[in-house]
C-alpha positions as CSV (number, residue, x, y, z in Angstrom):
1,M,-2.0,130.4,6.9
2,I,-4.0,133.6,6.9
3,N,-7.6,133.5,8.1
4,I,-9.9,135.2,5.5
5,E,-13.2,134.8,7.2
6,P,-15.6,137.7,6.8
7,L,-15.8,140.1,9.7
8,K,-18.9,139.8,11.8
9,T,-20.9,143.0,12.0
10,L,-21.1,144.8,15.3
11,T,-24.6,145.7,16.3
12,I,-24.7,148.8,18.4
13,N,-27.4,150.6,20.4
14,K,-28.8,153.8,18.9
15,S,-27.3,155.8,21.9
16,N,-23.9,154.1,21.5
17,R,-21.2,154.9,19.0
18,L,-18.0,153.3,17.6
19,L,-14.7,154.4,18.9
20,S,-13.6,155.6,15.5
21,Q,-16.5,158.2,15.5
22,I,-15.4,160.0,18.6
23,K,-14.0,163.5,18.2
24,I,-10.7,164.9,19.7
25,G,-11.2,165.8,23.4
26,E,-14.2,163.6,23.9
27,K,-14.3,161.1,26.8
28,V,-16.1,157.9,26.4
29,T,-16.6,154.6,28.2
30,I,-15.9,151.3,26.4
31,I,-19.0,149.1,26.2
32,S,-17.7,146.1,24.3
33,F,-15.1,144.7,21.9
34,M,-16.0,142.7,18.8
35,K,-15.6,139.0,19.6
36,D,-13.0,138.3,16.9
37,L,-11.2,141.5,17.3
38,E,-7.5,140.6,16.8
39,T,-6.3,143.4,19.1
40,K,-8.7,142.4,21.9
41,S,-6.0,140.4,23.7
42,T,-3.5,143.2,23.3
43,L,-5.9,145.8,24.8
44,I,-6.8,143.5,27.7
45,S,-3.1,142.8,28.4
46,M,-2.6,146.6,28.6
47,G,-5.4,146.8,31.1
48,I,-8.0,148.3,28.8
49,L,-11.3,146.7,29.6
50,P,-15.0,147.3,29.0
51,G,-16.2,149.9,31.5
52,D,-12.9,151.9,31.2
53,E,-12.9,155.6,30.2
54,L,-10.9,156.7,27.2
55,E,-10.2,160.2,25.9
56,V,-9.3,160.9,22.2
57,I,-6.0,162.8,22.2
58,S,-5.4,163.2,18.4
59,K,-6.2,161.8,15.0
60,S,-3.9,161.7,12.0
61,I,-4.8,163.9,9.0
62,F,-6.2,160.9,7.2
63,G,-8.0,159.6,10.3
64,S,-5.7,156.7,11.2
65,P,-4.0,156.2,13.7
66,I,-6.1,157.6,16.6
67,S,-4.3,158.3,19.9
68,F,-6.1,157.7,23.2
69,K,-5.5,158.5,26.9
70,H,-6.4,155.7,29.3
71,G,-6.3,156.6,33.0
72,Q,-3.9,159.2,34.3
73,N,-0.6,158.4,32.4
74,N,-1.4,155.7,29.9
75,F,-1.4,156.5,26.2
76,F,-1.9,154.2,23.1
77,A,-2.9,154.4,19.5
78,L,-5.2,152.3,17.3
79,R,-5.8,152.2,13.5
80,S,-9.2,153.5,12.6
81,N,-10.3,150.0,11.3
82,Q,-9.5,148.6,14.7
83,A,-11.4,151.5,16.5
84,K,-14.4,150.7,14.3
85,L,-14.8,147.4,16.1
86,I,-15.1,148.9,19.6
87,E,-18.5,150.1,20.9
88,V,-18.5,153.1,23.3
89,K,-21.0,155.4,25.0
């Protein structure tokens, strides 16, 4: 059965942004994940935690997916709707 609960909104600080708003080449630090983010466990299992630094490597022409660099040699991609649920500074 599919869970169709409405998504909770993420309240962010004025100085913080969402991961989807970051430009190519920028480095940011993860502040928090949305509590019911379905990819939260996947990110944590890959070792991506709040406090970690990410760099945006590339974005598709339509904005999704977005590729990131984590650490020295770790790369991953997220859909833009998933990146909208991650607060960064």
